[in-house]
C-alpha positions in Angstrom: 76.3 67.6 38.7 76.0 66.3 35.3 78.2 63.1 35.8 75.6 60.8 37.2 73.1 62.3 35.1 74.9 61.3 32.5 75.4 57.8 33.7 71.4 57.7 34.2 70.9 57.9 30.9 73.5 55.1 29.8 71.4 53.1 31.9 68.1 53.6 30.2 70.1 53.0 26.8 71.4 49.6 27.5 69.5 46.5 26.4 70.8 44.4 28.8 70.6 45.0 32.2 73.3 42.4 33.8 75.6 45.1 34.2 73.8 47.1 36.5 72.5 44.1 38.6 76.4 43.9 40.5 78.6 45.9 42.1 81.3 48.6 40.7 83.5 46.4 41.6 82.6 43.3 40.3 81.7 44.4 36.8 85.2 46.0 36.6 86.6 42.5 37.2 84.5 41.3 33.6 87.2 43.2 31.7 89.0 46.4 31.1 87.2 47.5 27.8 83.7 48.2 26.4 82.5 46.0 24.1 80.8 47.9 20.7 78.1 45.7 20.5 76.6 45.7 23.8 77.9 48.7 25.5 79.1 46.4 28.7 82.7 46.1 30.2 83.7 42.3 28.9 87.0 40.4 28.3 86.3 39.6 24.7 88.8 41.4 23.2 91.4 39.2 25.1 89.2 36.2 24.5 87.6 36.5 21.2 91.3 34.5 19.0 90.5 31.6 21.2 86.5 31.9 21.3 86.2 31.5 17.3 83.2 32.8 15.6 79.9 33.9 17.9 77.0 32.2 17.5 75.0 35.8 17.5 77.3 37.4 14.8 80.7 38.8 14.8 81.6 40.9 17.0 84.1 43.8 17.2 86.3 44.4 20.3 89.1 45.4 21.3 91.8 47.6 23.0 90.8 50.6 21.7 87.7 50.3 23.5 88.4 52.0 27.1 86.7 52.1 29.8 84.5 55.2 30.0 81.3 54.6 32.6 81.0 52.4 35.4 82.3 54.5 37.9 82.8 54.1 41.8 81.1 56.8 43.6 84.0 59.2 43.4 83.9 59.3 39.8 88.1 57.9 40.0 87.4 55.4 37.3 86.6 57.2 34.4 89.2 57.5 31.5 89.8 60.3 29.3 87.3 59.6 27.2 85.0 62.4 29.0 82.2 64.3 27.1 83.5 67.7 26.2 81.8 70.6 25.1 80.5 70.8 21.7 83.3 73.0 20.2 81.0 74.8 17.4 79.1 76.2 20.4 82.6 77.8 21.8 83.1 79.4 18.4 79.6 80.7 18.0 79.8 84.8 18.5 78.0 86.0 21.9 74.9 88.0 21.1 72.7 89.7 23.5 69.7 88.2 24.2 66.0 89.2 25.0 63.5 86.6 25.7 59.6 86.9 26.7 58.4 83.5 28.8 54.9 82.9 30.3 53.0 85.0 32.2 55.3 88.1 31.2 58.5 86.6 32.1 61.6 88.9 30.8 65.3 87.7 30.9 67.9 89.5 29.3 71.2 88.5 28.7 73.3 91.8 28.0 76.9 92.2 26.5 77.8 95.7 27.8 78.2 96.5 31.5 76.4 99.9 30.3 73.6 97.8 29.1 73.2 96.1 32.3 72.6 99.6 34.4 70.5 100.8 31.9 68.3 97.7 32.3 68.3 97.9 36.0 67.3 101.1 35.3 64.6 100.6 33.5 63.2 97.7 35.7 65.0 98.5 39.6 63.8 95.1 40.9 65.2 92.6 38.3 67.1 89.8 39.4 70.6 89.4 38.5 71.4 85.8 38.0 75.2 84.1 36.9 74.2 80.6 38.0 70.5 81.0 38.9 70.8 78.5 41.7 69.9 80.9 44.4 67.0 81.8 42.1 65.8 78.4 42.1 65.7 77.8 45.9 64.0 81.0 46.3 60.9 80.6 43.7 60.4 77.1 45.0 60.9 77.3 48.4 60.1 81.1 49.4 57.7 81.8 46.6 59.2 84.6 45.7 58.4 85.9 42.2 60.9 87.3 39.2 59.2 88.8 36.3 62.3 90.5 35.1 66.2 88.2 35.0 69.4 89.7 33.9 72.1 87.1 33.0 75.4 88.8 33.3 77.5 86.0 33.0 78.9 87.7 29.5 79.7 90.8 30.4 83.3 91.2 30.2 84.0 93.9 33.1 82.2 91.2 35.6 84.7 88.3 34.2 87.7 90.2 35.3 90.0 88.4 37.8 93.6 90.3 38.2 96.2 90.1 40.5 97.0 93.7 41.6 99.4 95.1 44.2 97.8 95.6 47.1 95.5 92.3 46.2 93.1 90.4 43.9 90.7 91.9 41.5 87.6 89.7 41.5 84.8 90.1 38.9 81.3 88.7 40.1 80.7 86.6 36.8 84.2 84.8 37.5 83.8 81.1 37.4 84.8 79.4 40.9 87.3 76.9 38.8 89.1 80.0 37.3 89.3 81.7 40.5 90.9 78.3 42.3 93.2 78.0 39.3 94.3 81.6 40.1 94.3 81.4 44.0 96.8 78.5 43.4 99.3 80.4 41.1 98.9 83.6 44.0 99.9 81.0 46.5 102.7 79.1 45.0 104.5 82.8 44.0 103.9 84.8 47.1 104.8 84.3 50.6 102.7 82.7 53.3 102.2 85.6 55.4 100.1 87.8 52.2 98.2 84.5 50.8 96.5 83.3 54.0 92.9 84.6 53.0 94.0 83.0 49.6 94.7 79.3 51.3 90.9 79.9 53.3 89.2 80.9 50.4 90.7 77.9 48.4 90.3 75.4 51.1 86.5 76.8 51.3 86.1 76.0 47.4 
């Protein structure tokens, strides 16, 4: 999803295009570090002592700058320096939202299940959304119209994921990554004949 988008922006942010005219493997041979002055993989950290002062000015490069870009297609060469979700947004208190858009579009984000039910009572044709991919496809390819959208991502009752005596209770808003984690735990802690469906779901994910 977002990783190739970030790479695309990095490409436009560079002033030197030579790094993008070679294959990833060729770039990797240039060095294991990112030069802070050019933003490209380089070996100047190892050779700067032998090279002496640079004619273009002083360069600072060293082992502290590890590779953060130029991945292979599967992204395996990324280091631990992944971009993280901004902590200040994680700490922000959730608030119910009510937004109005172009053409009378209404978008709600309730925080309680009862509020979801109240909104559906007022707008029976409202579309419940979580990831919203389906809505985008329906609007763009099927000419569907949804004047009222209700995001249920922040409703606690719909984010429940618990292991019970006779199975799993999975809320409609549970993230797939969280579901994968719980499925792996269930498979490791229970007999195989009890978790065949969990294995099938995990494999499908």
